[in-house]
DRENMARKE-61896 format. One record per residue (C-alpha): residue in one letter; x, y negated, z negated. Coordinates in steps of 0.5 Angstrom, whole numbers. Example, Ala and Ser with C-alpha at 12.3 -4.5 7.8 and 13.67 -1.06 7.14 Angstrom:
// residues 2
+---+-------+-------+-------+
| r |    px |    py |    pz |
+---+-------+-------+-------+
| a |    25 |     9 |   -16 |
| s |    27 |     2 |   -14 |
+---+-------+-------+-------+
END
This chain:
// residues 289
+---+-------+-------+-------+
| r |    px |    py |    pz |
+---+-------+-------+-------+
| x |   232 |   175 |   317 |
| x |   237 |   179 |   319 |
| x |   243 |   180 |   316 |
| x |   248 |   177 |   320 |
| x |   244 |   170 |   319 |
| x |   244 |   172 |   311 |
| x |   251 |   172 |   310 |
| x |   254 |   168 |   317 |
| x |   252 |   162 |   319 |
| x |   255 |   161 |   326 |
| x |   257 |   155 |   330 |
| x |   259 |   152 |   336 |
| x |   262 |   146 |   335 |
| x |   265 |   141 |   340 |
| x |   268 |   136 |   336 |
| x |   272 |   142 |   332 |
| x |   274 |   146 |   338 |
| x |   276 |   139 |   341 |
| x |   279 |   138 |   335 |
| x |   283 |   144 |   334 |
| x |   285 |   144 |   342 |
| x |   289 |   137 |   340 |
| x |   293 |   140 |   334 |
| x |   295 |   146 |   339 |
| x |   298 |   142 |   343 |
| x |   293 |   142 |   349 |
| x |   292 |   150 |   349 |
| x |   286 |   153 |   350 |
| x |   285 |   148 |   355 |
| x |   289 |   147 |   361 |
| x |   289 |   141 |   366 |
| x |   285 |   141 |   372 |
| x |   289 |   141 |   379 |
| x |   283 |   135 |   381 |
| x |   283 |   131 |   373 |
| x |   283 |   124 |   375 |
| x |   289 |   120 |   373 |
| x |   286 |   117 |   369 |
| x |   283 |   122 |   364 |
| x |   290 |   125 |   366 |
| x |   294 |   120 |   362 |
| x |   287 |   118 |   356 |
| x |   289 |   127 |   354 |
| x |   295 |   126 |   354 |
| x |   295 |   120 |   350 |
| x |   291 |   124 |   346 |
| x |   296 |   130 |   345 |
| x |   301 |   125 |   343 |
| x |   298 |   122 |   338 |
| x |   296 |   129 |   335 |
| x |   303 |   132 |   335 |
| x |   305 |   129 |   328 |
| x |   298 |   133 |   326 |
| x |   301 |   139 |   330 |
| x |   307 |   140 |   325 |
| x |   302 |   141 |   319 |
| x |   298 |   146 |   316 |
| x |   291 |   148 |   316 |
| x |   290 |   151 |   311 |
| x |   294 |   147 |   306 |
| x |   295 |   140 |   309 |
| x |   289 |   135 |   304 |
| x |   287 |   131 |   311 |
| x |   287 |   136 |   315 |
| x |   282 |   140 |   311 |
| x |   279 |   133 |   310 |
| x |   278 |   132 |   317 |
| x |   275 |   140 |   320 |
| x |   271 |   139 |   314 |
| x |   268 |   132 |   316 |
| x |   267 |   135 |   323 |
| x |   263 |   141 |   321 |
| x |   258 |   136 |   319 |
| x |   257 |   133 |   325 |
| x |   256 |   138 |   329 |
| x |   251 |   136 |   336 |
| x |   252 |   128 |   334 |
| x |   255 |   123 |   339 |
| x |   259 |   119 |   336 |
| x |   263 |   120 |   329 |
| x |   261 |   113 |   325 |
| x |   262 |   113 |   320 |
| x |   264 |   119 |   318 |
| x |   271 |   119 |   313 |
| x |   276 |   121 |   317 |
| x |   284 |   117 |   321 |
| x |   280 |   111 |   324 |
| x |   286 |   113 |   330 |
| x |   284 |   121 |   329 |
| x |   276 |   118 |   330 |
| x |   278 |   114 |   336 |
| x |   282 |   119 |   339 |
| x |   276 |   124 |   339 |
| x |   271 |   119 |   341 |
| x |   275 |   117 |   347 |
| x |   277 |   125 |   349 |
| x |   270 |   128 |   348 |
| x |   266 |   126 |   354 |
| x |   272 |   128 |   358 |
| x |   273 |   135 |   354 |
| x |   265 |   136 |   355 |
| x |   267 |   134 |   363 |
| x |   272 |   139 |   364 |
| x |   272 |   145 |   359 |
| x |   266 |   144 |   353 |
| x |   261 |   149 |   357 |
| x |   266 |   155 |   358 |
| x |   268 |   154 |   352 |
| x |   262 |   153 |   349 |
| x |   260 |   160 |   353 |
| x |   265 |   164 |   350 |
| x |   264 |   162 |   344 |
| x |   256 |   164 |   344 |
| x |   258 |   170 |   347 |
| x |   263 |   173 |   342 |
| x |   257 |   170 |   337 |
| x |   252 |   175 |   341 |
| x |   257 |   180 |   341 |
| x |   258 |   180 |   333 |
| x |   251 |   179 |   331 |
| x |   249 |   186 |   331 |
| x |   255 |   189 |   328 |
| x |   254 |   184 |   321 |
| x |   246 |   186 |   322 |
| x |   249 |   194 |   322 |
| x |   254 |   194 |   317 |
| x |   253 |   187 |   313 |
| x |   250 |   189 |   307 |
| x |   254 |   196 |   306 |
| x |   261 |   190 |   306 |
| x |   258 |   185 |   302 |
| x |   256 |   190 |   297 |
| x |   263 |   193 |   297 |
| x |   267 |   187 |   297 |
| x |   263 |   184 |   291 |
| x |   265 |   191 |   287 |
| x |   273 |   191 |   289 |
| x |   273 |   185 |   287 |
| x |   268 |   184 |   281 |
| x |   266 |   178 |   283 |
| x |   260 |   173 |   284 |
| x |   258 |   174 |   291 |
| x |   261 |   166 |   295 |
| x |   255 |   162 |   297 |
| x |   250 |   166 |   303 |
| x |   251 |   164 |   309 |
| x |   258 |   163 |   309 |
| x |   259 |   157 |   315 |
| x |   263 |   160 |   321 |
| x |   266 |   155 |   327 |
| x |   268 |   159 |   333 |
| x |   272 |   155 |   337 |
| x |   278 |   157 |   343 |
| x |   283 |   155 |   338 |
| x |   282 |   156 |   332 |
| x |   290 |   158 |   329 |
| x |   296 |   161 |   331 |
| x |   294 |   167 |   327 |
| x |   287 |   167 |   331 |
| x |   283 |   165 |   325 |
| x |   283 |   162 |   317 |
| x |   279 |   159 |   311 |
| x |   279 |   153 |   306 |
| x |   275 |   150 |   302 |
| x |   273 |   149 |   297 |
| x |   266 |   151 |   300 |
| x |   268 |   157 |   304 |
| x |   269 |   154 |   312 |
| x |   272 |   159 |   316 |
| x |   274 |   157 |   324 |
| x |   275 |   164 |   327 |
| x |   277 |   165 |   335 |
| x |   273 |   167 |   340 |
| x |   278 |   168 |   346 |
| x |   284 |   171 |   342 |
| x |   283 |   179 |   344 |
| x |   285 |   182 |   337 |
| x |   279 |   178 |   334 |
| x |   274 |   183 |   337 |
| x |   270 |   188 |   337 |
| x |   270 |   192 |   330 |
| x |   276 |   188 |   328 |
| x |   271 |   181 |   328 |
| x |   267 |   185 |   323 |
| x |   273 |   186 |   319 |
| x |   276 |   179 |   320 |
| x |   270 |   176 |   319 |
| x |   269 |   179 |   312 |
| x |   276 |   178 |   311 |
| x |   275 |   171 |   311 |
| x |   269 |   171 |   307 |
| x |   273 |   174 |   302 |
| x |   278 |   169 |   302 |
| x |   272 |   166 |   297 |
| x |   276 |   170 |   291 |
| x |   283 |   169 |   293 |
| x |   284 |   165 |   288 |
| x |   282 |   170 |   282 |
| x |   285 |   175 |   285 |
| x |   291 |   171 |   285 |
| x |   291 |   169 |   278 |
| x |   290 |   176 |   276 |
| x |   296 |   178 |   280 |
| x |   301 |   173 |   278 |
| x |   298 |   173 |   271 |
| x |   300 |   180 |   271 |
| x |   307 |   179 |   273 |
| x |   309 |   174 |   268 |
| x |   307 |   179 |   263 |
| x |   311 |   184 |   266 |
| x |   317 |   179 |   268 |
| x |   316 |   181 |   275 |
| x |   317 |   176 |   281 |
| x |   312 |   178 |   287 |
| x |   311 |   177 |   294 |
| x |   307 |   169 |   294 |
| x |   303 |   173 |   299 |
| x |   301 |   179 |   295 |
| x |   294 |   177 |   294 |
| x |   293 |   175 |   301 |
| x |   297 |   182 |   303 |
| x |   291 |   185 |   298 |
| x |   285 |   182 |   302 |
| x |   288 |   184 |   308 |
| x |   289 |   191 |   305 |
| x |   281 |   191 |   302 |
| x |   278 |   188 |   308 |
| x |   281 |   193 |   312 |
| x |   280 |   199 |   308 |
| x |   273 |   198 |   306 |
| x |   271 |   196 |   314 |
| x |   273 |   203 |   316 |
| x |   271 |   206 |   310 |
| x |   264 |   204 |   312 |
| x |   265 |   206 |   320 |
| x |   267 |   212 |   318 |
| x |   261 |   214 |   315 |
| x |   258 |   212 |   321 |
| x |   262 |   217 |   325 |
| x |   267 |   211 |   327 |
| x |   273 |   211 |   327 |
| x |   278 |   204 |   326 |
| x |   284 |   202 |   325 |
| x |   286 |   197 |   319 |
| x |   286 |   189 |   323 |
| x |   293 |   189 |   320 |
| x |   299 |   193 |   322 |
| x |   305 |   195 |   318 |
| x |   309 |   188 |   321 |
| x |   304 |   184 |   318 |
| x |   304 |   188 |   311 |
| x |   312 |   187 |   310 |
| x |   312 |   179 |   312 |
| x |   306 |   177 |   307 |
| x |   310 |   182 |   301 |
| x |   315 |   186 |   303 |
| x |   318 |   194 |   306 |
| x |   313 |   200 |   304 |
| x |   308 |   195 |   301 |
| x |   302 |   198 |   305 |
| x |   304 |   204 |   302 |
| x |   304 |   202 |   295 |
| x |   297 |   198 |   296 |
| x |   295 |   205 |   299 |
| x |   297 |   208 |   292 |
| x |   295 |   203 |   287 |
| x |   290 |   199 |   290 |
| x |   285 |   205 |   293 |
| x |   283 |   208 |   286 |
| x |   280 |   201 |   285 |
| x |   276 |   202 |   291 |
| x |   274 |   208 |   290 |
| x |   272 |   206 |   282 |
| x |   277 |   210 |   279 |
| x |   281 |   205 |   275 |
| x |   279 |   198 |   273 |
| x |   282 |   192 |   277 |
| x |   286 |   190 |   271 |
| x |   290 |   196 |   271 |
| x |   291 |   197 |   278 |
| x |   294 |   190 |   278 |
| x |   299 |   192 |   273 |
| x |   300 |   198 |   277 |
| x |   301 |   195 |   284 |
| x |   305 |   189 |   280 |
| x |   310 |   194 |   277 |
| x |   313 |   197 |   284 |
| x |   316 |   190 |   285 |
| x |   321 |   191 |   278 |
+---+-------+-------+-------+
END
């Protein structure tokens, strides 16, 4: 089995692509000039039906997570009979799917599969090393393999996201920042969310012990830094220079000014095996006093 198949199960699912396009109010599916009026009316009505959902968070909204998980399990089916989602959502998706398949899906499916074909060799080459490095970094058992990845023209406003309890990644096939080696890093970043809750508990426990208030997104910043740094180190061992996906503004938004520098100073020794995770997180939390 190729490493890509050992670590990730890649999918191009028409139902999930349509769901995310409707959630994003039609982004990714511009209307053809010759779209028949009946189809144009039905499409507009579907987007309007989804409008309340588009104002809700794909990552934290329980119903949206349940819809995503239900649609994951119907890849290739022609109907949504019997799946446990809101009847209005089900009817909307079934009514619009023939229109979507007629005008957009062939091109979207091709783009998704081209993205998968491009990332597979990178995971084949670097996946085992990255997976082992991340397991050491978080001192955790690996998530169930392979992690399910649905590739879509629309995934999330920032390009990708993950929900549980079964690790399920959505990632954009058209976002230019999720291509090449960045696609490799961000696949493993999203995969690492399986351990994010464990990391968050340790960080907030250290903060409580020290009486410190830390930014709520600090655990996410650690995930970003870890995936970026470990990817850069793995690629460097093969003679490839790589810059982390996350830039200073991303870190600043998550955990404040100089957060990236704090992570580099206090988390790097743990990645290099020189300090325990408890010591490292305690030192990192202390910088927020």
